Each structure stands twice: as C-alpha cells, then as structure tokens.
C-alpha positions in Angstrom: 10.4 19.2 14.0 7.1 19.5 15.9 6.9 17.8 19.2 4.6 14.8 19.7 2.5 16.8 22.1 1.8 19.2 19.2 0.5 16.4 17.0 -2.0 16.2 14.2 -4.5 14.5 16.6 -5.4 18.0 17.7 -6.2 19.2 14.2 -9.1 18.8 11.9 -7.2 15.9 10.1 -6.4 13.5 13.0 -5.0 10.8 10.7 -2.7 13.0 8.6 0.3 12.3 11.0 2.2 15.4 9.7 4.6 15.0 12.6 5.8 11.6 11.3 9.5 12.2 10.4 9.8 11.4 6.7 13.6 11.0 6.9 13.2 8.2 9.4 10.0 6.7 8.1 11.6 5.3 5.0 12.0 1.5 5.6 15.7 1.2 5.0 16.5 4.3 7.1 14.3 3.1 9.9 16.2 -0.2 9.9 19.5 1.6 9.9 18.6 3.9 12.8 17.2 1.0 14.8 20.4 -1.0 14.3 22.4 2.0 15.4 20.2 2.6 18.5 20.9 -1.0 19.5 24.7 -0.4 19.0 25.5 3.0 20.4 29.3 2.5 19.8 28.5 2.2 16.1 28.5 -0.3 13.4 30.7 -0.8 10.3 29.3 -0.4 6.8 29.6 -4.2 6.3 27.6 -4.9 9.5 24.9 -2.4 8.5 24.7 -3.9 5.0 24.1 -7.3 6.5 21.7 -6.3 9.3 19.5 -4.3 6.9 19.9 -6.4 3.8 20.9 -3.5 1.6 23.2 -3.2 -1.4 26.3 -1.1 -1.2 24.7 1.6 -3.3 21.5 1.7 -1.4 23.3 1.7 1.9 25.6 4.5 0.9 22.7 6.7 -0.3 20.6 6.1 2.9 23.6 6.8 5.1 24.2 10.0 3.2 20.6 11.2 3.8 20.9 10.4 7.5 24.2 12.1 7.8 22.9 15.2 6.0 20.0 15.3 8.4 22.5 15.2 11.3 21.1 11.9 12.6 24.3 9.9 12.2 28.0 10.5 12.1 30.2 8.6 9.6 33.9 8.1 10.4 36.2 6.7 7.8 39.4 5.1 8.9 41.5 1.9 8.7 41.4 -1.4 10.5 44.5 -3.4 10.0 45.4 -1.4 6.9 41.9 -2.0 5.4 39.5 0.9 4.8 36.6 0.9 7.3 33.5 3.1 7.6 32.0 3.3 11.0 28.5 4.8 11.6 27.2 6.1 14.9 23.9 7.6 15.8 24.2 11.2 17.0 22.5 12.7 20.1 20.2 14.6 17.7 19.5 11.3 15.9 18.7 9.6 19.1 16.2 12.3 20.1 14.5 12.4 16.7 14.3 8.6 16.7 12.6 8.6 20.1 10.2 11.4 19.0 9.5 9.3 15.9 8.6 6.3 18.0 6.2 8.3 20.0 4.3 9.3 16.9 4.4 5.8 15.5 3.0 4.5 18.8 0.1 7.0 18.3 -0.4 5.6 14.8 -0.6 2.1 16.1 -3.1 3.1 18.9 -5.2 5.0 16.4 -5.2 2.0 14.0 -6.2 -0.4 16.8 -9.0 1.9 17.9 -10.3 2.4 14.4 -10.2 -1.4 13.7 -12.0 -2.0 17.0 -14.6 0.7 16.3 -15.0 -0.6 12.7 -15.6 -4.2 13.8 -18.2 -3.3 16.4 -19.9 -0.9 14.0 -20.1 -3.6 11.3 -21.2 -6.4 13.7 -25.0 -6.9 13.4 -26.9 -6.9 16.7 -30.4 -7.8 17.7 -32.8 -10.6 16.7 -32.5 -9.9 12.9 -28.7 -10.4 13.0 -28.9 -14.1 12.7 -30.6 -13.9 9.4 -28.1 -11.3 8.1 -25.2 -13.6 9.0 -26.8 -16.4 7.1 -27.1 -14.2 4.0 -23.5 -13.1 4.2 -22.1 -16.6 4.3 -24.4 -18.0 1.7 
C-alpha cells in the first residue's frame, strides 16, 4: 500500500485519492475495524454484530474479507461449552487503519478547503452585489 506521504495530492489528479484503502473504506468494515481498534483484546461475533448493526451473514462476509487481507485474526473456541468467535485486529491491521485515517484526514481537509474556496468564489462582492442578492432571492 502506498504511504500517505506518497499521495495523490502530488499527482495531476489531486482528488482521486488512489491511496484510500478500499478494503477499509467500505462502511461496515470501517465500523468493524474502528470497534476492534477501541477493543484491542478483541470482541466476540455477537458484540461486533450489535456494535455495527450487521446481520450474521453480512458480518461473516466482512470478517472474512478483513481476515483474508490480514487485518484481523479470528479465533474460534468455546465459552462455557458454547461456541464463540473472537475477533482481534492484527498489528498489520492497526498500521493500515492508521494509514487510512491519515488519508481520510486529507480528504476532509481538501473538502473543507474546496467548500471554503467555493463559497468565497460564489459570493458576490462590490456595489453591484446587493442587486444580485435581491435577484437570487426573488
């Protein structure tokens, strides 16, 4: 994965965000990884299902994708003779998540700058602006 320093802001397409990690960027997987970052000892399948509001099937599929990418580890075992699935974020998962956040912070900064630039560019100025505002609201 490219480092945040080697980002698309240096290319001819500054808003392409090619270094935004697609595995993490999906809403459910972002929620799962955020939950696991907040609980480094891991969470059970049932806890993740509740925290991220996912069905059993959706949760299973997203956990599979994250495990195949090496971002989480899944341990199956028993708790009081009942099957239990425990999920933990891996060191690689932690690093990729933090890299993802850096890129996402850049996206937010770019969006704020673009919104600010757009609002100042669209705002009329000078003596004629009063008449323009009246026309827009009429």
